[in-house]
GUDO-381100 format. One record per atom (N, C-alpha, C): x, y, z; residue in three letters. Coordinates in steps of 0.001 Angstrom, whole numbers, plus 500000, padded with zeros to 6 digits. Example, Ala and Ser with C-alpha at 12.3 -4.5 7.8 and 13.67 -1.06 7.14 Angstrom:
<atoms>
513190494310507800ALA
512300495500507800ALA
513200496700507800ALA
512850497750507080SER
513670498940507140SER
512900500030507870SER
</atoms>
This chain:
<atoms>
814399965831835957MET
813649966555834953MET
812453965737834479MET
812679964446834209LYS
811587963595833757LYS
810501963516834822LYS
810897963453836068THR
809935963361837163THR
809077964616837225THR
809684965767837028THR
808955967033837057THR
807930967101835932THR
808345966729834741VAL
807445966752833588VAL
806309965760833785VAL
806615964587834261LEU
805602963571834495LEU
804612964029835572LEU
805116964622836630THR
804252965124837699THR
803324966210837175THR
803854967119836377LEU
803050968175835786LEU
801967967606834871LEU
802324966638834055ALA
801361966031833138ALA
800234965337833898ALA
800569964621834937VAL
799556963928835735VAL
798648964933836432VAL
799239965986836974THR
798460967012837657THR
797472967671836703THR
797926968036835531LEU
797038968648834546LEU
795964967664834075LEU
796314966420833975GLY
795338965403833580GLY
794198965283834573GLY
794525965417835848PHE
793477965357836867PHE
792708966671836970PHE
793316967770836610ALA
792663969072836728ALA
791658969313835608ALA
791894968786834430ALA
791018969046833281ALA
789564968669833545ALA
789259967501834088PRO
787853967184834349PRO
787202968134835353PRO
787973968697836246ALA
787402969648837204ALA
786893970885836490ALA
787633971360835485PHE
787187972516834729PHE
785962972179833881PHE
785838970967833443ALA
784696970553832638ALA
783404970693833431ALA
783480970528834735ASN
782280970646835556ASN
781812972076835720ASN
782656973053835426ASP
782250974450835513ASP
781185974781834477ASP
781287974205833311CYS
780377974537832218CYS
778915974264832577CYS
778561973063833031PRO
777157972829833390PRO
776687973727834535PRO
777573974022835479ASN
777196974921836570ASN
776891976316836038ASN
777721976796835141LEU
777498978120834550LEU
776217978135833719LEU
775962977062832976MET
774726976990832189MET
773509977026833108MET
773590976347834233GLY
772496976370835201GLY
772279977748835778GLY
773356978460836043GLN
773241979822836564GLN
772564980734835540GLN
772909980547834271ILE
772288981354833211ILE
770812981018833106ILE
770476979728833116ASP
769061979326833050ASP
768261979978834169ASP
768811979947835374GLU
768120980528836524GLU
767999982043836393GLU
769082982702835992ALA
769078984156835862ALA
768115984627834774ALA
767978983843833720MET
767084984237832621MET
765613984264833052MET
765271983512834092THR
763873983496834534THR
763493984756835313THR
764490985465835844THR
764183986638836667THR
764810987928836148THR
765500987870835040THR
766217989048834558THR
765270990129834053THR
765751991354834124THR
764970992490833614THR
765670993154832435THR
766666992480831853VAL
767368993056830707VAL
766448993059829492VAL
766787993905828514ASP
765952994018827315ASP
766084992787826417ASP
765190992721825443ASP
765146991548824556ASP
766431991369823747ASP
767064992467823351ALA
768306992364822582ALA
769406991726823435ALA
769462992103824705THR
770457991521825600THR
770147990056825853THR
768872989728826016LYS
768484988319826187LYS
768915987494824983LYS
768745988045823786ALA
769143987333822567ALA
770655987130822535ALA
771403988147822966GLU
772863988027823003GLU
773296986989824037GLU
772622986979825182VAL
772909985985826223VAL
772635984587825679VAL
771513984422824985GLN
771169983108824442GLN
772192982653823409GLN
772671983585822584ALA
773686983229821582ALA
774983982795822269ALA
775387983508823311LEU
776591983132824056LEU
776391981792824756LEU
775204981573825290TYR
774874980299825938TYR
775022979152824934TYR
774454979343823746ASP
774533978310822712ASP
775973978056822293ASP
776764979124822175THR
778180978999821836THR
778929978236822931THR
778650978589824173GLY
779295977916825301GLY
778929976453825397GLY
777662976158825167LYS
777208974766825221LYS
777860973946824104LYS
777924974516822904ALA
778559973817821779ALA
780041973588822050ALA
780701974581822618ALA
782126974427822935ALA
782327973352823999ALA
781424973318824989HIS
781512972287826029HIS
781371970892825414HIS
780410970742824532GLU
780184969448823887GLU
781344969063822974GLU
782079970064822472ALA
783245969808821624ALA
784522969676822459ALA
784370969653823775VAL
785463969490824736VAL
786454970663824669VAL
785942971847824384ASP
786751973072824417ASP
786257973885825612ASP
786661973460826792HIS
786103974036828015HIS
786560975465828271HIS
787730975834827802ASP
788172977219827964ASP
787243978164827201ASP
786933977818825962ALA
786030978641825156ALA
784625978629825750ALA
784207977477826238SER
782885977355826843SER
782754978267828056SER
783706978181828959VAL
783667979005830170VAL
783714980484829809VAL
784519980862828839ALA
784615982270828433ALA
783270982788827932ALA
782612982026827073ALA
781321982458826531ALA
780254982508827624ALA
780236981490828474LEU
779221981437829520LEU
779424982530830566LEU
780666982832830895GLU
780927983912831844GLU
780560985267831247GLU
780772985437829948GLU
780366986669829284GLU
778849986809829323GLU
778140985714829119ALA
776679985740829182ALA
776212986122830580ALA
776826985554831602LEU
776469985897832972LEU
776740987373833268LEU
777819987892832736ALA
778136989307832950ALA
777057990202832353ALA
776548989817831188LEU
775470990590830564LEU
774201990572831427LEU
774038989500832171LEU
772876989381833049LEU
773122990033834416LEU
774313990579834593GLY
774642991230835848GLY
775009990262836950GLY
775460989088836577GLN
775821988046837552GLN
777308987988837759GLN
</atoms>
């Protein structure tokens, strides 16, 4: 039992930094999409607010919240 718990803890410890790398990639995708998007100004403002929320969450090491906000922003851009 101890071995199983220890193995799980180590595995999750190595997986967490991998998810952290998703945030900058998603932010880059949003930056790129914003240069060519044809959505209206209200949608652009909503995307920017989600981007800012995602970036703040990433900096606060809340990568789940960051990815959720950034993916929502990409969805608004049709990505």
